N, C-alpha and C positions, 0 to 999 in steps of 0.2 A: 578375923581381920575386918570383914565387911561390917560386922556389928560395931567394931571400934570406930570406924569412920562415920557410921550412921550416928552413933552416940555423940561423937565429937561435933558433927554437923548440927545436930539438934541443940547441943549446948551453946554453940557459937550463935545460932539464930536466936535462941532464947535470951542471950545476953545483949543483943542489939537493942538500942533505944532509939525511939523516934522522937526527935526534938524539932518542933516548929519554931523558927526564929522570925519574929516580926520586928522590923526596924520602925520605930515611931519617932516623931519629932514633937515633943511637948510644945504646946502653944506658947508657953512663956519663953522657951528658947528661940522659937521662930520670931517672936516679938522682939526679943533682945537683938537678934541679928538684924531685923528690920530697922530698929532704932539706930543701930550702929551705922547702917548704910544710908538711911533716909533722913536723918536729922539734918537740919540746916547746918552748913559748915561751921557756924559759930557755936553750935551745940553738939557737934560730933564728939563721941567718946573714942578713946584709943581702942583699937581692935586687939582682942586677946589672941595670942598664938597658941594657947593651951587647948588642945583637942583631946578629949578623953571619952572613954566609953563607960557607961554605967550599966551594969547588968543588974536587973531587978530581982533575979531569982537564980537559983542553982538548977542546972538541967537534970531532970530525972526522966525516966521512961515515960513517954506519952505526955510530957509537960510542954506547955507553950512558954517560951522564954521571950520576954520583951526587952529589946535593947533601946535605951533612950540615949540619943546622941546630941552632942553640941553641934551647932550649925557652923560649918566652915564658910568664912566670907573673904578670906585672904586669897584673892585671885587678881592677876593683872587685868583680866577682862572686866571684872566687876569694878575695880578701881577706875579703869578708863571710862566705863559707862557713868559712874558716879561723878567723875570730874566733868564730863560733858554736860550732865544734867545740872550740875552746880553753876556752870557758866551762864545759863539762862534762867536760873531759879527765880531771881528777883523779877524779871520780866514776866515769867509764868505766874508768879504770885499776883502781880498787878492785874493780869488778865483774869485770874480767878476772882479777885476782889471786885472787879468790874462786872462779873457775872457772865463772862464770855466762855469760860472753861470750867468743866465740872470733873469731879473725881468719881470713878465708877467703883463697883464692888470687885472688879477683877484686876486691879492694879493697872488701870489705864486711865487716860484723860480723854475727854470728848469736848467738842465744840458745842456749847449750849445755845449761844447767840453770836451773831456777828455784828460788828459796828458798820455804820454806813460808809465809813472811809475804806475804799477798796485796798489801799496799801496796808492799813492796819489789819483788815480782814485776812489778807494774804499772809501777813506775818503770823497771825494767830494760828492759821491752818498749818503753817510750816512748823511752828514751835510745838504744836500738839503732835504732829507727825514725828518730829525728832524726839520728843519726850517719850512717846510710846515705843519708838524703835529702841531707845536706850534702856527703857524698863524691860522690854522683851529680852534684850541681850543680857541684862543683869539677872533676870529671873531664870532664863535658860541655863546660864552658867552656874548659878546657885543650885539649881536642881541637879545639874550634871555632877558638880564636884561633891555633892552630898549624897549622890545615888538615891535620890528621892523616889520612892515608889509612886506609880501612877495614882494610887488612891489618896496620896497626900498632897498632890499638886494644887488642888482647889483650896485646901487649908492654907498653904503658903501664900497664894495669891490674895485670899481674903484678908489674912493678917497684914500683909504688906500694904494692901489697899487701906485698911483701917489706920495704919500708922501714917500714911500719906494724908488721909483725911484729917487726922489730928494736927499735922503740921501745916495744913492749908489755912490761909487767912480767912477772916470773916468775910462773908459775901460769896464764898465759893459754893457752887452747886455741888451737893453731896447726894450720891445715890445710896439709898437704903431700900426699903420696899418701895417707897415713892421718892422722888427727887425733892429736895428742899435746899434753901440757902442757909449756909452756916452762919450762926450769930456771932 
């Protein structure tokens, strides 16, 4: 009887498979999500409600399975942040064109220069603060609803930053390895 249980235990353990699952977000899907969320209101595309999982391989013993997912962007928190950002977008673009505000590599804006007019300088500081607050809210919610692993956060921020740089007007300070003015 003991040999039967021992044999059964060995067979059960031998039949177990170890499968490591890594959730990744391909850059093109992150960029598509960034385009949907960050395009100027006149260029926004309708958001897709189709969320699907694509499994790239069948799970075998000791095999790594990579799951590539679409990015969920449909959230009241994200919509509210986008709406707030859109309310001052034209004003922000004006400050970018004038060289007062720059786009960083981390999906934030910074004050690069301030005008001599104290009221305008105060307004620029406020709008930069408000913009960064809404971007942080948007990014935090995006990371949360997509269960983004810590190792992917930098990639998300970089891609969102690149999309914002693309939509920034000429004259905007752009951070790459060095700062430069967008032509």
